[in-house]
C-alpha positions as CSV (number, residue, x, y, z in Angstrom):
1,M,-58.1,16.8,15.5
2,D,-60.4,19.3,13.8
3,S,-62.6,21.5,16.0
4,L,-65.9,19.6,15.2
5,T,-64.4,16.3,16.2
6,L,-62.9,17.8,19.3
7,A,-66.3,19.3,20.3
8,K,-68.1,15.9,19.7
9,T,-65.4,14.0,21.6
10,A,-65.6,16.4,24.5
11,A,-69.4,16.0,24.6
12,G,-69.1,12.2,24.5
13,I,-66.6,12.2,27.4
14,L,-69.0,14.4,29.4
15,D,-71.9,12.2,28.6
16,A,-70.0,9.1,29.7
17,K,-69.4,10.8,33.1
18,K,-73.2,11.5,33.4
19,A,-73.2,15.2,32.5
20,D,-76.7,16.6,31.9
21,Q,-78.1,18.9,29.2
22,I,-75.1,18.7,26.9
23,N,-75.3,21.2,24.1
24,V,-72.8,21.8,21.3
25,I,-73.1,25.2,19.6
26,R,-71.2,26.2,16.5
27,I,-70.3,29.8,17.1
28,S,-67.7,30.3,14.3
29,D,-70.2,32.3,12.2
30,V,-71.2,34.7,15.0
31,S,-68.0,35.1,17.1
32,S,-64.2,35.1,16.9
33,L,-64.0,33.3,20.3
34,G,-63.7,29.9,18.7
35,D,-65.6,27.4,16.5
36,Y,-67.7,25.6,19.1
37,F,-69.0,25.9,22.7
38,V,-69.8,22.8,24.6
39,L,-72.2,23.4,27.5
40,A,-73.0,20.8,30.2
41,N,-74.4,20.5,33.7
42,G,-73.1,18.6,36.7
43,T,-75.4,17.7,39.5
44,G,-73.4,19.8,42.0
45,S,-70.0,21.3,42.5
46,T,-68.2,18.0,43.1
47,H,-69.7,16.6,39.9
48,V,-68.7,19.8,38.0
49,H,-65.1,19.4,39.1
50,A,-65.2,15.6,38.4
51,L,-66.5,16.3,34.8
52,A,-63.8,18.9,34.2
53,D,-61.0,16.6,35.6
54,E,-62.2,13.6,33.4
55,L,-62.4,15.8,30.3
56,E,-59.0,17.2,30.8
57,F,-57.5,13.7,31.5
58,K,-59.2,11.9,28.6
59,L,-58.2,14.7,26.1
60,K,-54.6,14.7,27.4
61,E,-54.5,11.0,26.6
62,L,-55.3,12.0,23.0
63,G,-52.5,14.6,23.1
64,I,-54.8,17.6,23.6
65,A,-54.3,19.9,26.5
66,P,-56.4,23.0,27.3
67,D,-54.8,26.4,26.7
68,R,-56.5,27.7,29.8
69,V,-58.7,26.4,32.6
70,E,-60.7,28.7,34.8
71,G,-63.1,28.2,37.6
72,Y,-61.7,25.3,39.6
73,R,-62.0,27.5,42.7
74,S,-65.6,28.2,41.9
75,D,-68.3,25.9,43.1
76,S,-70.5,26.4,40.1
77,W,-68.7,26.8,36.7
78,V,-65.5,25.5,35.2
79,V,-64.3,26.6,31.7
80,L,-61.8,24.6,29.7
81,D,-60.4,26.5,26.7
82,Y,-59.1,24.4,23.8
83,E,-58.7,27.4,21.5
84,T,-61.3,26.5,18.9
85,V,-63.5,24.7,21.4
86,V,-64.5,26.1,24.7
87,V,-66.1,23.8,27.2
88,H,-68.4,25.2,30.0
89,I,-69.4,22.9,32.8
90,F,-71.9,24.4,35.2
91,T,-74.2,23.5,38.1
92,S,-77.8,23.9,36.9
93,E,-78.2,27.0,39.0
94,A,-75.2,28.7,37.4
95,R,-76.3,27.7,33.9
96,S,-79.7,29.2,34.4
97,F,-78.2,32.4,35.9
98,Y,-75.6,33.0,33.1
99,D,-77.9,31.5,30.4
100,L,-75.2,31.1,27.7
101,D,-77.7,29.0,25.7
102,R,-79.8,32.0,25.2
103,L,-76.8,34.3,24.7
104,W,-75.6,32.2,21.8
105,L,-79.0,31.6,20.1
106,D,-77.5,32.9,16.9
107,G,-75.1,30.0,16.9
108,E,-76.1,26.6,15.4
109,K,-77.0,24.0,18.0
110,L,-75.9,20.6,16.8
111,N,-78.0,17.6,17.4
112,M,-76.1,15.2,19.6
113,T,-77.0,11.6,20.3
114,F,-75.1,9.4,22.7
115,E,-74.9,5.7,23.1
116,P,-76.5,4.4,26.3
117,N,-73.8,4.0,29.0
């Protein structure tokens, strides 16, 4: 699966699990960290962990496992690194504090539309 398809698939999985403020940012032109960041909010720490679990489970069903997962011990931010796509799932407070959306303003934000659940 190419990185754009992976980013869109991850965003769709998160949307289906009721994540908020999902942004997909193409960072390949401004960073060597990967091709895309997917940023999403959960309503609280339990929801953040549920979103991360669901994403990891659904992508593993497609034969895609993360290279690294960080933050499961955190109550506010989980990162799933799929090499070319890095998924950040936050509480709204953590997202505001770290403000990755602003940090990656030079990246191209993709317009994502999701089907009603």
